[in-house]
Residue, then its C-alpha position, 0 to 999 in steps of 0.5 A: m680472155f686468159v683462157r681464149s689466149f692460152f688455147t689459141c696459142m696451144e692450137n697454133r703449136r699443135s698445128c705446127a708440130l703436126s705439120l712437121l710430123l707429117l712432113l717427116l713421115l712423107c720423107c721417110h715413106q719416099t726414102t723407103v720406096q726409093c730404097k725398095e726400087m733400088l734393091i729390086r733393080h739390084l737383085s734383077s741385075q745380079t741374077p747368078s749364072p753357073s759360069s760366074p760363081q765369083e760374080f755371084k759371091i760378090g753380088l751376095k756380099r753386096i746384098i748382105l751389106s745393103i741389108v745391114l746398112g738398111i737395118l742400121t739406117g732404120l734404127i738410126g732413123a727410128i731413134l731420131f724420130a723418137l727423139f723428134i716426137k719426144f721434143t715435139v710433145k714437150y714443146m706442145n705441153q710447154t706453157p706459152i708466155l702470154k703477152g698483154p694483161v692476163i685477166f682472171s676476173p669477168k669484171i675486168s677487161s683488157n682494154v679497161l685495165h690498160s687504160a686505167l694503168a696508163n692514167e695517173n693513180q692515187l699512190l697508197g704506199s711504196s717499198s724498195n721493190g715497187k709502189y701501191y696504187k688505188t685505181i678506179l676502172d672505167n666501169g666503176l670498179t675500184v682495185a689496188v695495183k701493186v707494181l713490182e720491180p723484182f729484177d735489177e737492171g741487166s739481171p739475167e732473170r729479167q730476160s730469161k724465158s724460163v723465169k718468165r714462164r715460172i712466174q706466170q705459172e705461179l701467178e696463175l696458181l695464186a689467182s686460182l686460190r679462193h678463201r675469205h682470208l686471202m687477197s684474190l689476184r684479179a689480173y696481172v700485167r707483165e712488162s719488160d722490167r716489172f709486174s703489175l698485180v691487180y687485187d681487190y681494193v681494201p679501204t682500211g689498209s694493212l695491219e701495219d697501217a692500223m697498228n701505226r694509228v693505234r700507236g699514235n692514239q688515232l685508232q682503238l683496237g680492242w682485244d676482241v678485234r685483235l684476236r679476230i685478226a689473229v684467228g683470220v691470219i692463222k686460218g689463211l695459213q691453214y688453207l695454204h699449208f693443208i688445203c692447197i695441193p701442192q702446199i703453198l708457203h707465204y714466205n713474207l708474212k708481216p703486217t704490211n701483207v695483212m690487209l684489213d677490210a671494213e670489218f677488220e677481217p684480215r686477208l693475206a696478200d703477196c702469198g709466195l711472191a718472195k719465193l717467186m721473185p727473189g728480188i722482192d723485199s723478203s722476211t728480213s724486217g724483224y718477222g723472218s725466222p732465224e733458220c732462214l736468216q744467214n748473215g742478214s740475208f734471206n735463204s728461201n731454201r730453208y723455208t718451211d711451213k714452220s717458218d710461216i708460223f714464226s712470222f705469225g708468232m711475231i704478228l701475234g706478239v705485235l697484236l698483244t704488245g702493240r709494239d713494233p719488232t724494229d723498236p730500239f727497245f728490243g735492241e737492248a741486251a736487257n730486253g733480249g734483243s728481240l720481241g720474241q726473246w723479250l716475251r719468252h723472258l717475261q713468260h718464264a719470269g711469270e710477268a707476261r702481263e707486263a708485255l700486254d698493250k695497256s690500251i687493251l687491258g680491262e676485264e679479267i676474262e679478257e686478260d686471261e685470254m691474252l695471257m694464254a695468247v702470250r704463251i701461244a706466241v712464245v711457242c710459235l717463236s721458238d728458235l727450233p722449227a720442230e717445236r713450233p705448232s702447225s697452223d692446223e694445230l693453232v686454229p683450235m688453240l686460238t678459236q678456243l680462246h674466244s667464240f667466233 
């Protein structure tokens, strides 16, 4: 569906451009023929005679002037023609803005998706930028729909074709990503004021949901499961940072954007959306790196892969301690002011065991693994990006803690 719409639009553009090109060539040819006929008539009427040398000189000057003007006209015409060709090619290569649902999965049809989105769906959650729904399509497929409203009312980006085209290109790139630890974008629908992104439905929910249940004693997550989640997250980042060309940064890595399947295998969601749609709630909820936070606002221009690593360090810290980074406990000066500073203080004091979630303390071998993981988290949470390890370095560091 998406490919057919894309190529149909491109064919229409090529046909229009070729028609204009043929019309221009025809006009140039007709003008050239007329100029040639006029020059022949002029030369035949200005044949010199011995009795009129003055008239001969005047005619010669007219001929020379006609030739010079003809050359100048030809040069100007050639320049205009070259510019026309340049802008025509640029227009033909420009990505068309597609209307209606853009489908990337053969299991979803445009009509079925439209019908499902028009119905009342189960609300899974909400944020300042949109809502999350569970939707069952007519063919029985269950999907998750994230409805985003990234632009404010009256915002110039809301009507900008260049912004719409850039978002479309990035969403097409995200839809092409395939990795076991990434959520796959199956379709999206663009409307005037919002985007509806369609993903596979994950029944377990997000890591944030799971950790909230752990804190409420409604769920038990052992160290082996937590380490498996950490390894899956860093493998997803390794794919984005080192396998994808061009490199893709997450920009908004936090537990709400780490989805868990039935086996608690993690999948990263919303990769790159915070950069793509600046109005989206970015990494300003305790997981953002210090180099990107200025006066409480998120500066994406300073974001690098090491900024993703800082956010991963926060997630690893949450898995180890069971604590929320926004907990007032970390606001106290005695505790360093943040989860990262608190972990660093305990690590340097040789009291890292005090930071561990008491519900996962058990065998001595596991405790040794957790203490090593605390050291890894502290390095990831360094204030200087250059001191943080890359995702490529972190994968073996974490996998060597346990056999996967």
